[in-house]
FIVEX-622111 format. One line per 5 residues: number of its first residue (from 1); their letters; for each residue z, x, y of C-alpha. Coordinates in steps of 0.2 Angstrom, whole numbers. Example, Ala and Ser with C-alpha at 12.3 -4.5 7.8 and 13.67 -1.06 7.14 Angstrom:
2
1	AS	39 62 -22 ~ 36 68 -5
//
This chain:
113
1	RGYNN	0 0 0 ~ 3 14 13 ~ -14 24 9 ~ -30 18 13 ~ -43 14 -1
6	QTIGP	-52 29 -9 ~ -38 43 -2 ~ -28 45 -17 ~ -34 60 -27 ~ -40 78 -28
11	VDYSV	-46 84 -11 ~ -56 98 -6 ~ -49 106 9 ~ -60 120 10 ~ -73 110 20
16	NPPLS	-73 102 36 ~ -70 87 37 ~ -58 87 19 ~ -68 79 6 ~ -61 68 -8
21	LGGNK	-66 72 -25 ~ -61 56 -32 ~ -55 56 -50 ~ -59 49 -68 ~ -41 47 -74
26	YLLFN	-24 40 -64 ~ -6 38 -67 ~ 2 22 -57 ~ 19 14 -54 ~ 25 1 -45
31	AEYYV	43 -7 -42 ~ 46 -21 -31 ~ 63 -30 -27 ~ 61 -47 -18 ~ 71 -62 -12
36	DIVGP	65 -79 -7 ~ 69 -83 11 ~ 64 -101 12 ~ 51 -111 3 ~ 35 -101 0
41	LRALL	43 -86 11 ~ 48 -71 2 ~ 54 -54 7 ~ 50 -38 -4 ~ 57 -20 -4
46	FFDAG	44 -9 -14 ~ 40 8 -21 ~ 23 14 -25 ~ 18 31 -34 ~ 1 36 -40
51	QAYLD	-11 50 -42 ~ -31 51 -47 ~ -35 67 -58 ~ -52 76 -61 ~ -56 76 -81
56	SQSIA	-51 96 -79 ~ -34 92 -72 ~ -18 89 -81 ~ -7 74 -75 ~ 8 80 -66
61	LKDLR	21 70 -58 ~ 24 82 -44 ~ 8 78 -37 ~ 10 59 -36 ~ 8 52 -19
66	ISTGV	23 40 -13 ~ 23 24 -2 ~ 38 14 2 ~ 42 0 14 ~ 45 -18 15
71	EMRFL	32 -33 15 ~ 32 -52 19 ~ 23 -64 8 ~ 19 -82 12 ~ 11 -91 -2
76	MPVLN	-2 -102 5 ~ 2 -118 -5 ~ -16 -126 -4 ~ -26 -110 -9 ~ -11 -101 -20
81	VPFRL	-15 -85 -12 ~ -1 -75 -5 ~ -3 -68 13 ~ 6 -53 15 ~ 13 -42 31
86	IYAFN	16 -24 24 ~ 24 -10 33 ~ 24 5 23 ~ 30 24 25 ~ 22 39 16
91	PNRDP	36 51 14 ~ 27 66 5 ~ 11 63 15 ~ 2 80 14 ~ 1 87 32
96	RDTYT	-17 92 30 ~ -22 74 25 ~ -31 66 42 ~ -35 51 32 ~ -18 44 29
101	PSSTF	-4 41 44 ~ 13 45 39 ~ 17 26 41 ~ 7 10 43 ~ 6 -8 45
106	KFAVG	-6 -20 36 ~ -11 -37 33 ~ -18 -42 15 ~ -23 -57 7 ~ -20 -58 -13
111	TTF	-9 -49 -24 ~ -6 -31 -26 ~ -16 -29 -42
//
């Protein structure tokens, strides 16, 4: 939630601007704690961790990108789809990563996965 699409994974920092290399395998972890506020409104605390890897790379937990924060979800009764306001903080963001802010505020429609 705290990282932009297609910014997780190996990056070649030897070129300018840095080039995302993508990945063919990944590791993903997600935890949420939610509290129903009133009716269809729900507040969440979340912790996300993940990384994409090239075929030649071994999966290493120290390489995981971490994002944590709070989210407000409103389940639209007619559409049965959540509207989401998300504030995310990226505690281990690589300082060379110009694509990802250290914190971000987002609006999303639909589920996380």
